[in-house]
mmCIF file of the N, C-alpha and C atoms, coordinates in Angstrom:
data_MODEL
# 
_entry.id   MODEL 
# 
loop_
_atom_site.group_PDB 
_atom_site.id 
_atom_site.type_symbol 
_atom_site.label_atom_id 
_atom_site.label_alt_id 
_atom_site.label_comp_id 
_atom_site.label_asym_id 
_atom_site.label_entity_id 
_atom_site.label_seq_id 
_atom_site.pdbx_PDB_ins_code 
_atom_site.Cartn_x 
_atom_site.Cartn_y 
_atom_site.Cartn_z 
_atom_site.occupancy 
_atom_site.B_iso_or_equiv 
_atom_site.pdbx_formal_charge 
_atom_site.auth_seq_id 
_atom_site.auth_comp_id 
_atom_site.auth_asym_id 
_atom_site.auth_atom_id 
_atom_site.pdbx_PDB_model_num 
ATOM 1   N N  . MET A 1 1  ? -42.203 90.069  22.145 1.00 0.00 ? 1  MET A N  1 
ATOM 2   C CA . MET A 1 1  ? -41.620 89.735  23.492 1.00 0.00 ? 1  MET A CA 1 
ATOM 3   C C  . MET A 1 1  ? -40.312 90.360  23.811 1.00 0.00 ? 1  MET A C  1 
ATOM 4   N N  . PHE A 1 2  ? -39.978 90.746  25.059 1.00 0.00 ? 2  PHE A N  1 
ATOM 5   C CA . PHE A 1 2  ? -38.698 91.412  25.155 1.00 0.00 ? 2  PHE A CA 1 
ATOM 6   C C  . PHE A 1 2  ? -37.461 90.379  25.096 1.00 0.00 ? 2  PHE A C  1 
ATOM 7   N N  . LYS A 1 3  ? -36.421 90.714  24.268 1.00 0.00 ? 3  LYS A N  1 
ATOM 8   C CA . LYS A 1 3  ? -35.295 90.015  24.502 1.00 0.00 ? 3  LYS A CA 1 
ATOM 9   C C  . LYS A 1 3  ? -34.082 90.817  24.780 1.00 0.00 ? 3  LYS A C  1 
ATOM 10  N N  . LYS A 1 4  ? -33.221 90.533  25.780 1.00 0.00 ? 4  LYS A N  1 
ATOM 11  C CA . LYS A 1 4  ? -31.987 91.041  26.209 1.00 0.00 ? 4  LYS A CA 1 
ATOM 12  C C  . LYS A 1 4  ? -31.040 91.461  25.064 1.00 0.00 ? 4  LYS A C  1 
ATOM 13  N N  . GLU A 1 5  ? -30.969 90.517  24.410 1.00 0.00 ? 5  GLU A N  1 
ATOM 14  C CA . GLU A 1 5  ? -30.028 90.934  23.151 1.00 0.00 ? 5  GLU A CA 1 
ATOM 15  C C  . GLU A 1 5  ? -30.347 92.017  22.342 1.00 0.00 ? 5  GLU A C  1 
ATOM 16  N N  . ILE A 1 6  ? -31.717 92.386  22.007 1.00 0.00 ? 6  ILE A N  1 
ATOM 17  C CA . ILE A 1 6  ? -32.176 93.366  21.490 1.00 0.00 ? 6  ILE A CA 1 
ATOM 18  C C  . ILE A 1 6  ? -31.871 94.927  22.097 1.00 0.00 ? 6  ILE A C  1 
ATOM 19  N N  . PHE A 1 7  ? -32.061 94.861  23.293 1.00 0.00 ? 7  PHE A N  1 
ATOM 20  C CA . PHE A 1 7  ? -31.732 96.015  24.202 1.00 0.00 ? 7  PHE A CA 1 
ATOM 21  C C  . PHE A 1 7  ? -30.320 96.218  24.238 1.00 0.00 ? 7  PHE A C  1 
ATOM 22  N N  . ALA A 1 8  ? -29.320 95.200  24.412 1.00 0.00 ? 8  ALA A N  1 
ATOM 23  C CA . ALA A 1 8  ? -28.038 95.284  24.363 1.00 0.00 ? 8  ALA A CA 1 
ATOM 24  C C  . ALA A 1 8  ? -27.722 95.907  22.963 1.00 0.00 ? 8  ALA A C  1 
ATOM 25  N N  . ASP A 1 9  ? -28.063 95.474  21.744 1.00 0.00 ? 9  ASP A N  1 
ATOM 26  C CA . ASP A 1 9  ? -27.641 96.125  20.658 1.00 0.00 ? 9  ASP A CA 1 
ATOM 27  C C  . ASP A 1 9  ? -27.996 97.181  20.112 1.00 0.00 ? 9  ASP A C  1 
ATOM 28  N N  . ARG A 1 10 ? -29.286 97.502  20.759 1.00 0.00 ? 10 ARG A N  1 
ATOM 29  C CA . ARG A 1 10 ? -29.729 98.999  20.306 1.00 0.00 ? 10 ARG A CA 1 
ATOM 30  C C  . ARG A 1 10 ? -29.317 99.894  21.258 1.00 0.00 ? 10 ARG A C  1 
ATOM 31  N N  . LEU A 1 11 ? -28.952 99.653  22.448 1.00 0.00 ? 11 LEU A N  1 
ATOM 32  C CA . LEU A 1 11 ? -28.212 100.774 23.360 1.00 0.00 ? 11 LEU A CA 1 
ATOM 33  C C  . LEU A 1 11 ? -26.644 100.823 22.858 1.00 0.00 ? 11 LEU A C  1 
ATOM 34  N N  . LYS A 1 12 ? -26.063 100.006 22.631 1.00 0.00 ? 12 LYS A N  1 
ATOM 35  C CA . LYS A 1 12 ? -24.775 100.127 21.868 1.00 0.00 ? 12 LYS A CA 1 
ATOM 36  C C  . LYS A 1 12 ? -24.794 100.852 20.604 1.00 0.00 ? 12 LYS A C  1 
ATOM 37  N N  . TYR A 1 13 ? -25.888 100.468 20.011 1.00 0.00 ? 13 TYR A N  1 
ATOM 38  C CA . TYR A 1 13 ? -25.874 101.327 18.449 1.00 0.00 ? 13 TYR A CA 1 
ATOM 39  C C  . TYR A 1 13 ? -25.948 102.879 18.931 1.00 0.00 ? 13 TYR A C  1 
ATOM 40  N N  . LEU A 1 14 ? -27.047 103.023 19.745 1.00 0.00 ? 14 LEU A N  1 
ATOM 41  C CA . LEU A 1 14 ? -27.340 104.579 19.931 1.00 0.00 ? 14 LEU A CA 1 
ATOM 42  C C  . LEU A 1 14 ? -25.905 105.191 20.684 1.00 0.00 ? 14 LEU A C  1 
ATOM 43  N N  . ARG A 1 15 ? -25.298 104.558 21.503 1.00 0.00 ? 15 ARG A N  1 
ATOM 44  C CA . ARG A 1 15 ? -24.119 105.133 22.075 1.00 0.00 ? 15 ARG A CA 1 
ATOM 45  C C  . ARG A 1 15 ? -23.278 105.428 21.195 1.00 0.00 ? 15 ARG A C  1 
ATOM 46  N N  . THR A 1 16 ? -23.047 104.505 20.375 1.00 0.00 ? 16 THR A N  1 
ATOM 47  C CA . THR A 1 16 ? -21.819 104.752 19.142 1.00 0.00 ? 16 THR A CA 1 
ATOM 48  C C  . THR A 1 16 ? -22.230 105.840 18.199 1.00 0.00 ? 16 THR A C  1 
ATOM 49  N N  . GLU A 1 17 ? -23.690 105.800 17.744 1.00 0.00 ? 17 GLU A N  1 
ATOM 50  C CA . GLU A 1 17 ? -24.093 106.703 16.869 1.00 0.00 ? 17 GLU A CA 1 
ATOM 51  C C  . GLU A 1 17 ? -23.938 108.148 17.111 1.00 0.00 ? 17 GLU A C  1 
ATOM 52  N N  . HIS A 1 18 ? -23.977 108.160 18.736 1.00 0.00 ? 18 HIS A N  1 
ATOM 53  C CA . HIS A 1 18 ? -23.850 109.676 19.272 1.00 0.00 ? 18 HIS A CA 1 
ATOM 54  C C  . HIS A 1 18 ? -22.306 109.866 19.798 1.00 0.00 ? 18 HIS A C  1 
ATOM 55  N N  . ASN A 1 19 ? -21.592 109.084 19.233 1.00 0.00 ? 19 ASN A N  1 
ATOM 56  C CA . ASN A 1 19 ? -20.149 109.078 19.468 1.00 0.00 ? 19 ASN A CA 1 
ATOM 57  C C  . ASN A 1 19 ? -19.704 109.254 21.106 1.00 0.00 ? 19 ASN A C  1 
ATOM 58  N N  . LEU A 1 20 ? -20.506 108.489 21.826 1.00 0.00 ? 20 LEU A N  1 
ATOM 59  C CA . LEU A 1 20 ? -20.390 108.544 23.321 1.00 0.00 ? 20 LEU A CA 1 
ATOM 60  C C  . LEU A 1 20 ? -19.302 107.557 24.025 1.00 0.00 ? 20 LEU A C  1 
ATOM 61  N N  . SER A 1 21 ? -18.551 107.785 24.925 1.00 0.00 ? 21 SER A N  1 
ATOM 62  C CA . SER A 1 21 ? -17.825 106.644 25.451 1.00 0.00 ? 21 SER A CA 1 
ATOM 63  C C  . SER A 1 21 ? -18.923 106.019 26.761 1.00 0.00 ? 21 SER A C  1 
ATOM 64  N N  . MET A 1 22 ? -18.630 104.913 27.133 1.00 0.00 ? 22 MET A N  1 
ATOM 65  C CA . MET A 1 22 ? -19.564 104.178 27.959 1.00 0.00 ? 22 MET A CA 1 
ATOM 66  C C  . MET A 1 22 ? -19.661 105.253 29.258 1.00 0.00 ? 22 MET A C  1 
ATOM 67  N N  . LEU A 1 23 ? -18.418 105.774 29.675 1.00 0.00 ? 23 LEU A N  1 
ATOM 68  C CA . LEU A 1 23 ? -18.406 106.783 30.690 1.00 0.00 ? 23 LEU A CA 1 
ATOM 69  C C  . LEU A 1 23 ? -19.006 108.022 30.626 1.00 0.00 ? 23 LEU A C  1 
ATOM 70  N N  . ALA A 1 24 ? -19.153 108.445 29.487 1.00 0.00 ? 24 ALA A N  1 
ATOM 71  C CA . ALA A 1 24 ? -19.933 109.695 29.184 1.00 0.00 ? 24 ALA A CA 1 
ATOM 72  C C  . ALA A 1 24 ? -21.434 109.391 29.350 1.00 0.00 ? 24 ALA A C  1 
ATOM 73  N N  . LEU A 1 25 ? -21.873 108.151 28.508 1.00 0.00 ? 25 LEU A N  1 
ATOM 74  C CA . LEU A 1 25 ? -23.284 107.892 28.833 1.00 0.00 ? 25 LEU A CA 1 
ATOM 75  C C  . LEU A 1 25 ? -23.796 107.451 30.048 1.00 0.00 ? 25 LEU A C  1 
ATOM 76  N N  . ALA A 1 26 ? -22.894 106.857 30.931 1.00 0.00 ? 26 ALA A N  1 
ATOM 77  C CA . ALA A 1 26 ? -23.209 106.460 32.332 1.00 0.00 ? 26 ALA A CA 1 
ATOM 78  C C  . ALA A 1 26 ? -23.337 107.998 33.186 1.00 0.00 ? 26 ALA A C  1 
ATOM 79  N N  . THR A 1 27 ? -22.570 108.828 33.193 1.00 0.00 ? 27 THR A N  1 
ATOM 80  C CA . THR A 1 27 ? -22.435 110.035 33.408 1.00 0.00 ? 27 THR A CA 1 
ATOM 81  C C  . THR A 1 27 ? -23.923 110.953 33.325 1.00 0.00 ? 27 THR A C  1 
ATOM 82  N N  . ALA A 1 28 ? -23.920 110.679 31.707 1.00 0.00 ? 28 ALA A N  1 
ATOM 83  C CA . ALA A 1 28 ? -25.263 111.457 31.704 1.00 0.00 ? 28 ALA A CA 1 
ATOM 84  C C  . ALA A 1 28 ? -26.633 110.899 32.002 1.00 0.00 ? 28 ALA A C  1 
ATOM 85  N N  . VAL A 1 29 ? -26.623 109.618 32.388 1.00 0.00 ? 29 VAL A N  1 
ATOM 86  C CA . VAL A 1 29 ? -27.997 109.115 32.828 1.00 0.00 ? 29 VAL A CA 1 
ATOM 87  C C  . VAL A 1 29 ? -27.778 108.890 34.516 1.00 0.00 ? 29 VAL A C  1 
ATOM 88  N N  . GLY A 1 30 ? -26.831 109.535 34.898 1.00 0.00 ? 30 GLY A N  1 
ATOM 89  C CA . GLY A 1 30 ? -26.698 109.482 36.690 1.00 0.00 ? 30 GLY A CA 1 
ATOM 90  C C  . GLY A 1 30 ? -26.261 108.075 37.239 1.00 0.00 ? 30 GLY A C  1 
ATOM 91  N N  . LEU A 1 31 ? -25.239 107.311 36.295 1.00 0.00 ? 31 LEU A N  1 
ATOM 92  C CA . LEU A 1 31 ? -24.771 106.137 36.894 1.00 0.00 ? 31 LEU A CA 1 
ATOM 93  C C  . LEU A 1 31 ? -23.184 106.627 37.229 1.00 0.00 ? 31 LEU A C  1 
ATOM 94  N N  . LYS A 1 32 ? -22.830 105.615 37.957 1.00 0.00 ? 32 LYS A N  1 
ATOM 95  C CA . LYS A 1 32 ? -21.317 105.969 38.960 1.00 0.00 ? 32 LYS A CA 1 
ATOM 96  C C  . LYS A 1 32 ? -20.260 105.733 38.072 1.00 0.00 ? 32 LYS A C  1 
ATOM 97  N N  . SER A 1 33 ? -20.481 104.537 37.154 1.00 0.00 ? 33 SER A N  1 
ATOM 98  C CA . SER A 1 33 ? -19.164 104.182 36.285 1.00 0.00 ? 33 SER A CA 1 
ATOM 99  C C  . SER A 1 33 ? -19.681 103.575 35.037 1.00 0.00 ? 33 SER A C  1 
ATOM 100 N N  . LYS A 1 34 ? -18.849 103.479 34.234 1.00 0.00 ? 34 LYS A N  1 
ATOM 101 C CA . LYS A 1 34 ? -19.081 103.003 32.686 1.00 0.00 ? 34 LYS A CA 1 
ATOM 102 C C  . LYS A 1 34 ? -19.595 101.292 32.980 1.00 0.00 ? 34 LYS A C  1 
ATOM 103 N N  . GLY A 1 35 ? -19.069 100.507 34.133 1.00 0.00 ? 35 GLY A N  1 
ATOM 104 C CA . GLY A 1 35 ? -19.440 99.059  34.434 1.00 0.00 ? 35 GLY A CA 1 
ATOM 105 C C  . GLY A 1 35 ? -20.672 98.912  33.916 1.00 0.00 ? 35 GLY A C  1 
ATOM 106 N N  . ALA A 1 36 ? -21.766 99.559  34.217 1.00 0.00 ? 36 ALA A N  1 
ATOM 107 C CA . ALA A 1 36 ? -23.132 99.356  34.065 1.00 0.00 ? 36 ALA A CA 1 
ATOM 108 C C  . ALA A 1 36 ? -23.463 99.172  32.636 1.00 0.00 ? 36 ALA A C  1 
ATOM 109 N N  . ILE A 1 37 ? -22.935 100.330 31.922 1.00 0.00 ? 37 ILE A N  1 
ATOM 110 C CA . ILE A 1 37 ? -23.183 100.353 30.375 1.00 0.00 ? 37 ILE A CA 1 
ATOM 111 C C  . ILE A 1 37 ? -22.464 99.164  29.719 1.00 0.00 ? 37 ILE A C  1 
ATOM 112 N N  . ASN A 1 38 ? -21.486 98.944  30.230 1.00 0.00 ? 38 ASN A N  1 
ATOM 113 C CA . ASN A 1 38 ? -20.601 97.788  29.435 1.00 0.00 ? 38 ASN A CA 1 
ATOM 114 C C  . ASN A 1 38 ? -21.589 96.520  29.854 1.00 0.00 ? 38 ASN A C  1 
ATOM 115 N N  . GLN A 1 39 ? -22.166 96.185  31.287 1.00 0.00 ? 39 GLN A N  1 
ATOM 116 C CA . GLN A 1 39 ? -22.912 94.962  31.306 1.00 0.00 ? 39 GLN A CA 1 
ATOM 117 C C  . GLN A 1 39 ? -24.189 94.914  30.547 1.00 0.00 ? 39 GLN A C  1 
ATOM 118 N N  . PHE A 1 40 ? -24.887 96.254  30.685 1.00 0.00 ? 40 PHE A N  1 
ATOM 119 C CA . PHE A 1 40 ? -26.044 96.275  29.543 1.00 0.00 ? 40 PHE A CA 1 
ATOM 120 C C  . PHE A 1 40 ? -25.783 95.969  28.230 1.00 0.00 ? 40 PHE A C  1 
ATOM 121 N N  . GLU A 1 41 ? -24.669 96.305  27.657 1.00 0.00 ? 41 GLU A N  1 
ATOM 122 C CA . GLU A 1 41 ? -24.250 96.360  26.059 1.00 0.00 ? 41 GLU A CA 1 
ATOM 123 C C  . GLU A 1 41 ? -23.919 94.824  25.992 1.00 0.00 ? 41 GLU A C  1 
ATOM 124 N N  . LYS A 1 42 ? -23.533 94.022  26.775 1.00 0.00 ? 42 LYS A N  1 
ATOM 125 C CA . LYS A 1 42 ? -23.012 92.599  26.890 1.00 0.00 ? 42 LYS A CA 1 
ATOM 126 C C  . LYS A 1 42 ? -24.269 91.766  27.029 1.00 0.00 ? 42 LYS A C  1 
ATOM 127 N N  . GLY A 1 43 ? -25.361 92.418  27.571 1.00 0.00 ? 43 GLY A N  1 
ATOM 128 C CA . GLY A 1 43 ? -26.763 91.514  27.910 1.00 0.00 ? 43 GLY A CA 1 
ATOM 129 C C  . GLY A 1 43 ? -26.353 90.799  29.204 1.00 0.00 ? 43 GLY A C  1 
ATOM 130 N N  . LEU A 1 44 ? -25.481 91.233  30.153 1.00 0.00 ? 44 LEU A N  1 
ATOM 131 C CA . LEU A 1 44 ? -25.476 90.611  31.250 1.00 0.00 ? 44 LEU A CA 1 
ATOM 132 C C  . LEU A 1 44 ? -26.296 91.154  32.428 1.00 0.00 ? 44 LEU A C  1 
ATOM 133 N N  . ASN A 1 45 ? -26.827 92.111  32.257 1.00 0.00 ? 45 ASN A N  1 
ATOM 134 C CA . ASN A 1 45 ? -27.439 92.844  33.349 1.00 0.00 ? 45 ASN A CA 1 
ATOM 135 C C  . ASN A 1 45 ? -28.687 94.020  32.568 1.00 0.00 ? 45 ASN A C  1 
ATOM 136 N N  . LEU A 1 46 ? -29.626 93.954  33.255 1.00 0.00 ? 46 LEU A N  1 
ATOM 137 C CA . LEU A 1 46 ? -30.754 95.110  32.815 1.00 0.00 ? 46 LEU A CA 1 
ATOM 138 C C  . LEU A 1 46 ? -30.790 96.014  33.649 1.00 0.00 ? 46 LEU A C  1 
ATOM 139 N N  . PRO A 1 47 ? -31.075 97.451  32.982 1.00 0.00 ? 47 PRO A N  1 
ATOM 140 C CA . PRO A 1 47 ? -31.111 98.608  33.866 1.00 0.00 ? 47 PRO A CA 1 
ATOM 141 C C  . PRO A 1 47 ? -32.370 98.679  34.839 1.00 0.00 ? 47 PRO A C  1 
ATOM 142 N N  . SER A 1 48 ? -32.373 99.481  35.999 1.00 0.00 ? 48 SER A N  1 
ATOM 143 C CA . SER A 1 48 ? -33.435 99.768  36.422 1.00 0.00 ? 48 SER A CA 1 
ATOM 144 C C  . SER A 1 48 ? -34.640 100.307 35.712 1.00 0.00 ? 48 SER A C  1 
ATOM 145 N N  . ILE A 1 49 ? -35.620 100.445 36.052 1.00 0.00 ? 49 ILE A N  1 
ATOM 146 C CA . ILE A 1 49 ? -36.672 101.217 35.437 1.00 0.00 ? 49 ILE A CA 1 
ATOM 147 C C  . ILE A 1 49 ? -36.305 102.677 35.220 1.00 0.00 ? 49 ILE A C  1 
ATOM 148 N N  . GLU A 1 50 ? -35.768 103.358 36.449 1.00 0.00 ? 50 GLU A N  1 
ATOM 149 C CA . GLU A 1 50 ? -35.365 104.802 36.270 1.00 0.00 ? 50 GLU A CA 1 
ATOM 150 C C  . GLU A 1 50 ? -34.372 104.988 35.270 1.00 0.00 ? 50 GLU A C  1 
ATOM 151 N N  . THR A 1 51 ? -33.310 103.961 35.210 1.00 0.00 ? 51 THR A N  1 
ATOM 152 C CA . THR A 1 51 ? -32.170 104.005 34.304 1.00 0.00 ? 51 THR A CA 1 
ATOM 153 C C  . THR A 1 51 ? -32.704 103.810 32.912 1.00 0.00 ? 51 THR A C  1 
ATOM 154 N N  . LEU A 1 52 ? -33.474 103.087 32.630 1.00 0.00 ? 52 LEU A N  1 
ATOM 155 C CA . LEU A 1 52 ? -34.275 102.735 31.505 1.00 0.00 ? 52 LEU A CA 1 
ATOM 156 C C  . LEU A 1 52 ? -34.630 103.881 30.783 1.00 0.00 ? 52 LEU A C  1 
ATOM 157 N N  . VAL A 1 53 ? -35.595 104.410 31.792 1.00 0.00 ? 53 VAL A N  1 
ATOM 158 C CA . VAL A 1 53 ? -36.391 105.672 31.184 1.00 0.00 ? 53 VAL A CA 1 
ATOM 159 C C  . VAL A 1 53 ? -35.517 106.735 30.937 1.00 0.00 ? 53 VAL A C  1 
ATOM 160 N N  . ALA A 1 54 ? -34.494 107.115 32.019 1.00 0.00 ? 54 ALA A N  1 
ATOM 161 C CA . ALA A 1 54 ? -33.291 108.108 31.403 1.00 0.00 ? 54 ALA A CA 1 
ATOM 162 C C  . ALA A 1 54 ? -32.485 107.667 30.252 1.00 0.00 ? 54 ALA A C  1 
ATOM 163 N N  . LEU A 1 55 ? -32.366 106.505 29.779 1.00 0.00 ? 55 LEU A N  1 
ATOM 164 C CA . LEU A 1 55 ? -31.805 106.146 28.591 1.00 0.00 ? 55 LEU A CA 1 
ATOM 165 C C  . LEU A 1 55 ? -32.324 106.503 27.537 1.00 0.00 ? 55 LEU A C  1 
ATOM 166 N N  . ALA A 1 56 ? -33.790 106.169 27.291 1.00 0.00 ? 56 ALA A N  1 
ATOM 167 C CA . ALA A 1 56 ? -34.556 106.500 26.508 1.00 0.00 ? 56 ALA A CA 1 
ATOM 168 C C  . ALA A 1 56 ? -34.757 108.109 26.299 1.00 0.00 ? 56 ALA A C  1 
ATOM 169 N N  . ASP A 1 57 ? -34.885 108.655 27.461 1.00 0.00 ? 57 ASP A N  1 
ATOM 170 C CA . ASP A 1 57 ? -35.164 110.374 27.456 1.00 0.00 ? 57 ASP A CA 1 
ATOM 171 C C  . ASP A 1 57 ? -33.769 110.875 26.655 1.00 0.00 ? 57 ASP A C  1 
ATOM 172 N N  . TYR A 1 58 ? -32.653 110.406 27.246 1.00 0.00 ? 58 TYR A N  1 
ATOM 173 C CA . TYR A 1 58 ? -31.324 110.758 26.562 1.00 0.00 ? 58 TYR A CA 1 
ATOM 174 C C  . TYR A 1 58 ? -31.364 110.668 25.054 1.00 0.00 ? 58 TYR A C  1 
ATOM 175 N N  . PHE A 1 59 ? -31.688 109.603 24.701 1.00 0.00 ? 59 PHE A N  1 
ATOM 176 C CA . PHE A 1 59 ? -31.547 109.297 23.331 1.00 0.00 ? 59 PHE A CA 1 
ATOM 177 C C  . PHE A 1 59 ? -32.955 109.753 22.387 1.00 0.00 ? 59 PHE A C  1 
ATOM 178 N N  . SER A 1 60 ? -33.943 110.176 23.202 1.00 0.00 ? 60 SER A N  1 
ATOM 179 C CA . SER A 1 60 ? -35.013 110.403 22.610 1.00 0.00 ? 60 SER A CA 1 
ATOM 180 C C  . SER A 1 60 ? -35.846 109.453 21.928 1.00 0.00 ? 60 SER A C  1 
ATOM 181 N N  . VAL A 1 61 ? -35.503 108.488 22.454 1.00 0.00 ? 61 VAL A N  1 
ATOM 182 C CA . VAL A 1 61 ? -36.454 107.337 21.916 1.00 0.00 ? 61 VAL A CA 1 
ATOM 183 C C  . VAL A 1 61 ? -37.529 106.838 22.995 1.00 0.00 ? 61 VAL A C  1 
ATOM 184 N N  . SER A 1 62 ? -38.190 105.822 22.312 1.00 0.00 ? 62 SER A N  1 
ATOM 185 C CA . SER A 1 62 ? -39.230 105.520 23.269 1.00 0.00 ? 62 SER A CA 1 
ATOM 186 C C  . SER A 1 62 ? -38.403 104.023 24.034 1.00 0.00 ? 62 SER A C  1 
ATOM 187 N N  . VAL A 1 63 ? -39.300 104.000 25.173 1.00 0.00 ? 63 VAL A N  1 
ATOM 188 C CA . VAL A 1 63 ? -38.748 102.778 26.056 1.00 0.00 ? 63 VAL A CA 1 
ATOM 189 C C  . VAL A 1 63 ? -38.927 101.469 25.401 1.00 0.00 ? 63 VAL A C  1 
ATOM 190 N N  . ASP A 1 64 ? -40.364 101.482 24.596 1.00 0.00 ? 64 ASP A N  1 
ATOM 191 C CA . ASP A 1 64 ? -40.626 100.361 23.938 1.00 0.00 ? 64 ASP A CA 1 
ATOM 192 C C  . ASP A 1 64 ? -39.426 99.884  22.689 1.00 0.00 ? 64 ASP A C  1 
ATOM 193 N N  . TYR A 1 65 ? -39.071 100.917 22.128 1.00 0.00 ? 65 TYR A N  1 
ATOM 194 C CA . TYR A 1 65 ? -38.047 100.906 21.129 1.00 0.00 ? 65 TYR A CA 1 
ATOM 195 C C  . TYR A 1 65 ? -36.726 100.214 21.748 1.00 0.00 ? 65 TYR A C  1 
ATOM 196 N N  . LEU A 1 66 ? -36.210 100.731 23.102 1.00 0.00 ? 66 LEU A N  1 
ATOM 197 C CA . LEU A 1 66 ? -35.207 100.419 23.685 1.00 0.00 ? 66 LEU A CA 1 
ATOM 198 C C  . LEU A 1 66 ? -35.078 98.780  24.004 1.00 0.00 ? 66 LEU A C  1 
ATOM 199 N N  . LEU A 1 67 ? -36.474 98.465  24.345 1.00 0.00 ? 67 LEU A N  1 
ATOM 200 C CA . LEU A 1 67 ? -36.638 97.283  24.667 1.00 0.00 ? 67 LEU A CA 1 
ATOM 201 C C  . LEU A 1 67 ? -36.980 96.183  23.492 1.00 0.00 ? 67 LEU A C  1 
ATOM 202 N N  . GLY A 1 68 ? -37.028 96.482  22.324 1.00 0.00 ? 68 GLY A N  1 
ATOM 203 C CA . GLY A 1 68 ? -37.124 95.865  21.154 1.00 0.00 ? 68 GLY A CA 1 
ATOM 204 C C  . GLY A 1 68 ? -38.807 95.330  21.036 1.00 0.00 ? 68 GLY A C  1 
ATOM 205 N N  . LEU A 1 69 ? -39.707 96.187  21.567 1.00 0.00 ? 69 LEU A N  1 
ATOM 206 C CA . LEU A 1 69 ? -41.169 95.890  21.842 1.00 0.00 ? 69 LEU A CA 1 
ATOM 207 C C  . LEU A 1 69 ? -41.813 96.756  20.595 1.00 0.00 ? 69 LEU A C  1 
ATOM 208 N N  . SER A 1 70 ? -41.054 97.511  20.061 1.00 0.00 ? 70 SER A N  1 
ATOM 209 C CA . SER A 1 70 ? -41.294 98.523  18.752 1.00 0.00 ? 70 SER A CA 1 
ATOM 210 C C  . SER A 1 70 ? -39.976 98.721  17.949 1.00 0.00 ? 70 SER A C  1 
ATOM 211 N N  . ASP A 1 71 ? -40.047 98.793  16.498 1.00 0.00 ? 71 ASP A N  1 
ATOM 212 C CA . ASP A 1 71 ? -39.152 98.997  15.710 1.00 0.00 ? 71 ASP A CA 1 
ATOM 213 C C  . ASP A 1 71 ? -39.016 100.364 15.288 1.00 0.00 ? 71 ASP A C  1 
ATOM 214 N N  . LYS A 1 72 ? -40.005 101.021 16.086 1.00 0.00 ? 72 LYS A N  1 
ATOM 215 C CA . LYS A 1 72 ? -40.086 102.500 15.679 1.00 0.00 ? 72 LYS A CA 1 
ATOM 216 C C  . LYS A 1 72 ? -39.423 103.436 16.880 1.00 0.00 ? 72 LYS A C  1 
ATOM 217 N N  . PRO A 1 73 ? -38.385 104.094 16.686 1.00 0.00 ? 73 PRO A N  1 
ATOM 218 C CA . PRO A 1 73 ? -37.755 104.618 17.792 1.00 0.00 ? 73 PRO A CA 1 
ATOM 219 C C  . PRO A 1 73 ? -38.523 105.938 18.325 1.00 0.00 ? 73 PRO A C  1 
ATOM 220 N N  . GLU A 1 74 ? -39.448 106.431 17.643 1.00 0.00 ? 74 GLU A N  1 
ATOM 221 C CA . GLU A 1 74 ? -40.055 107.653 17.792 1.00 0.00 ? 74 GLU A CA 1 
ATOM 222 C C  . GLU A 1 74 ? -41.047 107.361 19.070 1.00 0.00 ? 74 GLU A C  1 
ATOM 223 N N  . ARG A 1 75 ? -41.210 108.414 19.880 1.00 0.00 ? 75 ARG A N  1 
ATOM 224 C CA . ARG A 1 75 ? -42.009 108.217 21.222 1.00 0.00 ? 75 ARG A CA 1 
ATOM 225 C C  . ARG A 1 75 ? -43.332 108.578 20.277 1.00 0.00 ? 75 ARG A C  1 
ATOM 226 N N  . GLN A 1 76 ? -44.354 108.123 21.202 1.00 0.00 ? 76 GLN A N  1 
ATOM 227 C CA . GLN A 1 76 ? -45.741 108.182 20.750 1.00 0.00 ? 76 GLN A CA 1 
ATOM 228 C C  . GLN A 1 76 ? -46.620 108.927 21.497 1.00 0.00 ? 76 GLN A C  1 
# 
């Protein structure tokens, strides 16, 4: 089952592991400001499907991994 907290934690982990600022990640996935990334990482908002796919593509992980539906980051 999907939990916002898992998504928030995994997004923050991936961003910090790649040494990215919130603004750099936002820009890389086509968002206009770092505020959206901040809201995602705090679990306050969820991304659109387009942004979710862009985040998964950027980090080369599956959408299922980002959403906590799988513990395997690899795409299948």
